[in-house]
C-alpha positions as CSV (number, residue, x, y, z in Angstrom):
1,M,93.7,152.3,102.2
2,A,96.0,154.1,104.6
3,S,95.6,153.4,108.3
4,T,94.0,156.2,110.2
5,T,95.9,155.3,113.4
6,I,99.3,156.2,111.8
7,T,100.9,159.4,113.1
8,P,102.1,161.4,110.1
9,T,105.6,162.3,111.3
10,R,109.0,162.2,109.6
11,M,110.2,159.5,112.0
12,V,107.3,157.2,111.3
13,L,107.8,157.9,107.5
14,K,111.5,156.8,107.9
15,Q,110.5,153.7,109.8
16,L,107.9,152.7,107.2
17,K,110.4,153.2,104.3
18,G,112.8,150.9,106.1
19,R,110.1,148.3,106.6
20,L,109.1,148.6,102.9
21,K,112.7,148.1,101.8
22,T,113.0,145.0,104.1
23,A,109.6,143.7,102.8
24,R,110.6,144.0,99.2
25,R,113.9,142.3,99.8
26,G,112.1,139.5,101.7
27,H,109.6,139.2,98.9
28,K,112.3,138.7,96.4
29,L,114.1,136.1,98.5
30,M,110.8,134.2,99.2
31,K,110.0,134.2,95.5
32,D,113.5,132.8,94.7
33,K,113.0,130.2,97.3
34,R,109.6,129.2,96.0
35,D,110.9,128.9,92.4
36,E,113.9,126.8,93.5
37,L,111.6,124.6,95.6
38,M,109.4,124.1,92.6
39,R,112.4,123.2,90.4
40,R,113.5,120.6,93.0
41,F,110.0,119.3,93.4
42,L,109.5,118.7,89.6
43,E,112.9,116.9,89.5
44,I,111.8,114.6,92.3
45,V,108.4,114.0,90.6
46,R,110.3,112.7,87.5
47,V,112.4,110.4,89.8
48,N,109.2,109.2,91.5
49,K,107.6,108.3,88.2
50,E,110.6,106.2,87.2
51,L,110.8,104.5,90.6
52,R,107.1,103.7,90.7
53,E,107.2,102.1,87.3
54,R,110.2,99.9,88.4
55,V,108.6,99.0,91.7
56,E,105.3,98.1,90.0
57,E,107.1,95.9,87.5
58,G,109.2,94.2,90.1
59,L,106.2,93.5,92.4
60,T,104.2,92.2,89.4
61,N,107.0,89.8,88.6
62,A,107.3,88.7,92.2
63,F,103.6,88.2,92.7
64,A,103.3,86.3,89.4
65,A,106.1,83.9,90.5
66,Q,104.5,83.6,93.9
67,Q,101.2,82.6,92.3
68,V,102.9,80.0,90.2
69,A,104.7,78.6,93.4
70,S,101.3,78.5,95.2
71,S,99.8,76.5,92.4
72,V,102.6,73.8,92.5
73,M,103.0,73.7,96.3
74,S,100.5,73.1,99.0
75,P,99.6,76.0,101.3
76,E,101.1,74.1,104.2
77,M,104.4,73.5,102.4
78,L,104.5,77.1,101.4
79,E,103.9,78.4,104.9
80,Q,106.4,76.0,106.4
81,A,109.0,77.1,103.8
82,L,108.7,80.8,104.7
83,L,108.0,80.4,108.5
84,Y,111.5,81.0,109.8
85,P,113.5,83.6,107.8
86,R,117.2,83.5,108.1
87,Q,118.0,87.0,106.9
88,S,117.3,90.1,108.9
89,V,117.3,93.7,107.8
90,E,118.1,96.9,109.8
91,L,116.6,100.2,108.5
92,D,118.5,103.5,109.1
93,M,117.2,107.0,108.6
94,K,119.0,110.3,108.5
95,F,118.1,113.7,107.2
96,K,119.4,116.1,104.6
97,N,118.5,119.7,104.1
98,I,116.8,120.9,100.9
99,M,116.1,124.7,101.0
100,S,115.6,124.6,104.8
101,V,113.4,121.5,104.6
102,N,114.7,118.4,106.4
103,V,113.9,115.4,104.2
104,P,114.6,111.8,105.2
105,E,117.2,109.5,103.7
106,Y,116.5,105.8,104.2
107,S,119.1,103.0,104.0
108,F,119.2,99.4,105.0
109,R,121.7,96.7,105.7
110,T,121.3,93.0,106.0
111,K,122.7,90.7,108.7
112,N,125.2,89.3,106.3
113,N,126.0,89.7,102.6
114,D,125.4,86.1,101.5
115,P,122.7,86.4,98.8
116,S,121.5,82.8,99.5
117,E,120.3,83.9,103.0
118,I,117.1,85.3,101.5
119,Y,116.0,81.6,101.0
120,P,114.9,80.4,104.5
121,Y,114.4,76.8,103.3
122,G,116.1,73.9,101.6
123,F,115.7,73.5,97.9
124,A,114.7,69.8,97.9
125,Q,110.9,70.2,98.6
126,T,110.3,73.7,97.2
127,S,109.7,74.9,93.6
128,G,112.0,77.1,91.6
129,E,109.1,79.6,91.2
130,L,109.3,80.3,95.0
131,D,113.0,81.1,94.6
132,D,112.1,83.5,91.7
133,A,109.5,85.2,93.8
134,L,111.9,85.8,96.7
135,D,114.7,86.9,94.4
136,A,112.3,89.4,92.7
137,L,111.2,90.8,96.1
138,A,114.8,91.1,97.2
139,K,115.7,93.0,94.1
140,V,112.7,95.4,94.3
141,F,113.2,96.1,98.0
142,Q,115.8,98.9,97.5
143,D,113.6,100.6,94.9
144,M,110.6,100.4,97.3
145,L,112.7,102.0,100.1
146,E,113.9,104.7,97.7
147,L,110.3,105.3,96.5
148,A,109.1,105.8,100.1
149,Q,112.0,108.3,100.6
150,V,111.1,110.2,97.4
151,E,107.4,110.3,98.2
152,K,108.0,111.6,101.7
153,T,110.4,114.2,100.3
154,M,107.7,115.3,97.8
155,Q,105.1,115.6,100.6
156,L,107.5,117.8,102.7
157,L,108.5,119.9,99.7
158,A,104.9,120.4,98.7
159,E,104.0,121.6,102.2
160,E,106.9,124.0,102.2
161,I,106.0,125.3,98.7
162,E,102.5,126.1,99.9
163,K,103.7,127.9,103.0
164,T,106.2,129.9,100.9
165,R,103.5,130.7,98.4
166,R,101.2,132.1,101.1
167,R,104.1,134.2,102.5
168,V,104.9,135.6,99.0
169,N,101.2,136.5,98.4
170,A,100.9,138.1,101.9
171,L,103.9,140.3,101.1
172,E,102.9,141.0,97.6
173,Y,99.2,141.7,98.0
174,V,98.9,142.8,101.6
175,M,101.9,144.1,103.4
176,I,103.8,145.9,100.6
177,P,100.7,147.7,99.2
178,E,99.7,148.7,102.7
179,L,103.2,150.1,103.5
180,E,103.2,152.0,100.2
181,E,99.8,153.4,100.9
182,N,100.8,154.5,104.4
183,I,104.0,156.1,103.1
184,K,102.0,158.0,100.4
185,Y,99.5,159.1,103.1
186,I,102.2,160.4,105.4
187,S,104.1,162.1,102.6
188,M,100.9,163.9,101.6
189,K,100.1,164.9,105.2
190,L,103.7,166.2,105.7
191,E,103.5,168.2,102.4
192,E,100.1,169.6,103.5
193,N,101.5,170.6,106.9
194,E,104.6,172.1,105.2
195,N,102.4,174.1,102.8
196,A,100.2,175.3,105.7
197,T,103.3,176.3,107.7
198,K,104.6,178.3,104.7
199,V,101.2,180.1,104.4
200,R,101.2,180.9,108.1
201,L,104.8,182.3,108.0
202,L,103.9,184.4,105.0
203,K,100.9,185.8,106.9
204,V,103.0,186.4,110.0
205,K,105.6,188.2,107.8
206,E,102.9,190.2,106.2
207,M,101.5,191.2,109.6
208,V,104.9,192.1,110.9
209,L,105.6,194.3,107.9
210,Q,102.2,195.9,108.1
211,N,102.7,196.6,111.8
212,A,106.1,198.0,111.1
213,H,104.8,200.3,108.4
214,D,101.9,201.5,110.6
215,F,104.4,202.2,113.4
216,K,106.4,204.5,111.2
């Protein structure tokens, strides 16, 4: 329903038509953004599924090897073997922009590139299964980091999709119909005023002609 506080003038009508044009253009842009965000989101969902399966498989293998190592080594020996790690890891984070959404990119680097540094013990008094467990964990670490990155990206994109959807709906179901209704209301009022002015002019003309005729 048209707002009763709107002044039905040609200037207001022109302003409302300009706002309506802008709202329609914004609505199209927001819909395009929403659709592109959904496309990117679904791509990342597929990547997330593949990564999760790899991570679960890698952790399962690592835990299975660790259980075997625990069965052949005493808890004290196992704790002593893992007490002082020799390798250290530094985690870096930067951001990239996806459709105006800043999503994280994680990366890591180790203190040195020697693969044997993941074993913080000598091999004489430990089991091979413990080596297998650490090796499996080292291999799955990159996938775990990438999985964390993907899941955070999914969360941020989902939030942006919801915000964009609300804006699209507000434009489509509230703002644009309201502007159209107000434009229609003002146009009708202006037409009524114009018709009323024409009637008054005709009456004035008729009165002038009548007076002129009587004067003669």
